[in-house]
C-alpha atoms as one frame of an Amber mdcrd trajectory, in Angstrom:
protein
  -4.184 -10.791  14.922  -1.940  -8.224  12.728  -2.822  -4.632  13.141  -1.574
  -1.774  10.425  -1.350   1.527  10.275  -0.967   3.751   7.547   0.764   7.528
   7.140   1.854   9.788   4.030  -0.880  10.485   2.171  -2.060  13.967   0.871
  -2.213  16.018  -1.611  -0.315  16.807  -4.656   0.082  18.225  -7.900   0.565
  15.627 -10.888   3.717  14.985 -11.907   4.220  14.979  -8.610   5.048  12.423
  -5.927   4.478  10.859  -2.042   5.379   7.930   0.017   3.324   5.849   1.503
   4.227   4.002   5.041   2.693   1.328   6.487   3.966  -0.545  10.128   2.634
  -3.730  11.392   2.047  -4.517  14.328   0.748  -7.825  16.772   0.710 -10.988
  14.979   3.959 -10.074  12.620   5.516 -13.723  12.449   2.529 -15.152  10.880
   2.459 -12.447   7.313   3.196 -14.084   4.479   2.463 -10.645   2.473   1.457
  -7.369   2.559  -0.202  -4.780  -0.430  -1.156  -1.752  -0.671  -4.754  -1.419
  -2.691  -6.972   1.099  -3.799 -10.381   2.442  -4.235 -11.612   5.414  -5.584
 -15.293   6.976  -5.543 -17.705   4.379  -7.259 -14.836   1.856  -8.200 -13.956
  -1.473  -6.059 -10.784  -2.046  -3.932  -8.165  -3.393  -6.548  -4.372  -4.504
  -6.494  -1.696  -1.690  -6.457   1.709  -3.605  -5.418   2.336  -6.084  -2.704
   5.202  -8.141  -1.782   5.767 -11.853  -0.586   7.966 -12.832   2.351  10.589
 -14.003   0.222  10.637 -10.972  -1.687   8.000 -11.561  -4.636   6.645  -8.326
  -6.001   4.043  -7.506  -8.314   2.226  -4.313  -9.148  -0.774  -3.360 -10.973
  -0.349  -2.276 -15.072  -1.635   0.713 -14.248   1.452   1.508 -11.814   4.430
  -0.401 -12.932   7.610   2.126 -13.369   5.809   4.627 -11.533   5.484   3.053
  -8.291   7.993   1.393  -6.442   7.095  -1.571  -2.945   9.802  -2.291  -0.470
   9.598  -3.144   3.093  12.398  -2.597   5.943  12.021  -5.865   7.806  13.778
  -4.401  11.083  11.001  -1.603  11.236   8.530  -4.091  10.206   6.979  -1.531
   7.658   6.052  -1.818   3.884   6.487   1.525   2.093   5.144   3.055  -1.099
   7.331   5.146  -3.169   4.585   6.788  -6.099   6.391   8.963  -8.129   5.019
  10.343 -11.336   1.779  10.725  -9.898  -1.619  11.679 -12.130  -5.147  12.519
 -11.464  -6.547   9.103 -12.067  -4.638   7.457  -8.679  -6.971   9.832  -6.572
  -7.328   7.435  -4.136  -7.778   5.777  -0.704  -5.306   3.950  -0.765  -5.116
   0.522   1.802  -2.299  -1.274   3.001  -3.006  -4.907   3.750  -1.535  -8.048
   5.281  -2.031 -11.742   4.549  -1.789 -14.009   7.140  -0.994 -17.848   7.977
  -3.270 -17.256  10.630  -6.651 -16.075  11.209  -7.747 -13.633  10.063  -5.880
 -14.529   6.363  -6.252 -10.680   6.119  -5.575  -7.160   8.166  -6.380  -4.094
   6.578  -5.799  -0.381   7.511  -7.318   2.641   8.080  -6.474   3.844   4.485
  -5.071   7.006   3.583  -6.188   9.403   1.295  -4.360  10.706  -1.844  -5.078
  13.327  -3.766  -4.016  14.335  -7.108  -4.545  17.409  -8.742  -4.264  18.199
 -12.312
């Protein structure tokens, strides 16, 4: 099983930046993709960005050009650099890992990102 530990959330003014980190442990050899999702109050959880083990990256349209997902394989860590933050980016951000083993997806505990106007 994969365990995920997130860090880096907080309060920032609109236009500011934050970097989220997600460190994976456990059955890391089984990970096929990692990503960031977010859930705002009253809304469904949505994909923000993900990166496969082969390096393919996908962004939601709402964050393209502002957010960058990257990974450090030596540290088993995935990052989400968030620039030009907007109030509508306010949400709990969750790290996820997709595995070739069971369970197929693991979630982090979530980290709050609040963007003030």
